[in-house]
One Martini backbone bead per residue (centre of mass of N, CA, C, O) as a GRO file, in nm:
protein
   90
    1MET     BB    1  11.431  -3.613   2.006
    2ALA     BB    2  11.247  -3.661   2.257
    3ALA     BB    3  11.178  -3.356   2.325
    4VAL     BB    4  10.956  -3.312   2.114
    5SER     BB    5  10.712  -3.446   2.282
    6ASN     BB    6  10.708  -3.180   2.484
    7VAL     BB    7  10.563  -3.024   2.283
    8ARG     BB    8  10.319  -2.845   2.225
    9ASP     BB    9  10.119  -2.984   2.008
   10CYS     BB   10  10.285  -3.209   1.861
   11ALA     BB   11  10.112  -3.341   1.637
   12GLU     BB   12  10.046  -3.085   1.478
   13ARG     BB   13  10.342  -3.000   1.428
   14LEU     BB   14  10.413  -3.258   1.271
   15ARG     BB   15  10.210  -3.226   1.044
   16ARG     BB   16  10.347  -2.964   0.944
   17LEU     BB   17  10.637  -3.057   0.898
   18VAL     BB   18  10.579  -3.274   0.671
   19ARG     BB   19  10.472  -3.025   0.471
   20LEU     BB   20  10.724  -2.837   0.406
   21PRO     BB   21  10.866  -2.980   0.201
   22GLY     BB   22  10.848  -2.790  -0.111
   23GLN     BB   23  10.785  -2.532  -0.022
   24ARG     BB   24  10.856  -2.220  -0.113
   25ASN     BB   25  10.773  -2.103   0.182
   26LEU     BB   26  10.652  -2.010   0.482
   27CYS     BB   27  10.411  -1.844   0.371
   28ALA     BB   28  10.302  -2.064   0.185
   29ALA     BB   29  10.274  -2.282   0.399
   30ALA     BB   30  10.075  -2.138   0.580
   31ARG     BB   31   9.848  -2.112   0.375
   32SER     BB   32   9.819  -2.426   0.326
   33LEU     BB   33   9.770  -2.468   0.652
   34GLY     BB   34   9.597  -2.235   0.786
   35THR     BB   35   9.817  -2.015   0.877
   36LEU     BB   36  10.040  -1.819   1.020
   37PRO     BB   37  10.360  -1.737   0.975
   38ALA     BB   38  10.427  -1.683   1.274
   39THR     BB   39  10.325  -1.949   1.380
   40LEU     BB   40  10.498  -2.140   1.214
   41THR     BB   41  10.769  -2.027   1.300
   42HIS     BB   42  10.733  -2.082   1.603
   43GLN     BB   43  10.691  -2.389   1.584
   44LEU     BB   44  10.956  -2.455   1.440
   45HIS     BB   45  11.137  -2.341   1.656
   46ALA     BB   46  11.044  -2.528   1.885
   47LEU     BB   47  11.132  -2.793   1.750
   48GLU     BB   48  11.431  -2.713   1.712
   49LYS     BB   49  11.491  -2.664   2.011
   50ALA     BB   50  11.415  -2.949   2.111
   51ALA     BB   51  11.615  -3.098   1.907
   52GLY     BB   52  11.889  -2.913   1.860
   53VAL     BB   53  11.815  -2.869   1.549
   54PRO     BB   54  11.785  -2.827   1.236
   55LEU     BB   55  11.504  -2.911   1.005
   56ILE     BB   56  11.482  -2.644   0.815
   57GLU     BB   57  11.556  -2.509   0.514
   58ARG     BB   58  11.556  -2.168   0.405
   59THR     BB   59  11.463  -2.233   0.110
   60SER     BB   60  11.398  -2.244  -0.253
   61PRO     BB   61  11.271  -2.468  -0.147
   62LEU     BB   62  11.199  -2.625   0.109
   63ALA     BB   63  11.424  -2.816   0.332
   64ALA     BB   64  11.544  -3.088   0.473
   65THR     BB   65  11.733  -3.194   0.691
   66PRO     BB   66  11.868  -3.468   0.808
   67ALA     BB   67  11.713  -3.448   1.077
   68GLY     BB   68  11.440  -3.381   0.945
   69THR     BB   69  11.407  -3.639   0.787
   70ALA     BB   70  11.410  -3.832   1.033
   71LEU     BB   71  11.169  -3.701   1.179
   72ILE     BB   72  10.961  -3.726   0.949
   73HIS     BB   73  10.958  -4.033   0.946
   74GLU     BB   74  10.869  -4.068   1.235
   75ALA     BB   75  10.613  -3.896   1.220
   76GLU     BB   76  10.463  -4.060   1.008
   77HIS     BB   77  10.442  -4.307   1.181
   78LEU     BB   78  10.307  -4.189   1.432
   79LEU     BB   79  10.059  -4.067   1.279
   80SER     BB   80   9.952  -4.336   1.174
   81LEU     BB   81   9.902  -4.455   1.457
   82LEU     BB   82   9.709  -4.238   1.557
   83ASP     BB   83   9.494  -4.267   1.330
   84ALA     BB   84   9.434  -4.569   1.387
   85ALA     BB   85   9.341  -4.531   1.680
   86GLN     BB   86   9.107  -4.331   1.616
   87SER     BB   87   8.955  -4.523   1.421
   88SER     BB   88   8.903  -4.754   1.638
   89VAL     BB   89   8.720  -4.568   1.832
   90THR     BB   90   8.501  -4.454   1.609
   0.00000   0.00000   0.00000
């Protein structure tokens, strides 16, 4: 999953990924994230392509696959480190 870090705007896409499980569907998720459904779908597809595996099951509600769950846990850790680093600079 190291290839995921090469995806453009990786941190923002990971922030969106961690909020997907539990959303009713991708349209509802896009609304709650303040983006267009097509944009969210494209970004999720790019993450899944980079990871080489599906990350989110398109069920209702959305659910993380086992690989998605692992990536989400790693993303939450990474994002907390990024947030802490940004807080210490400002």
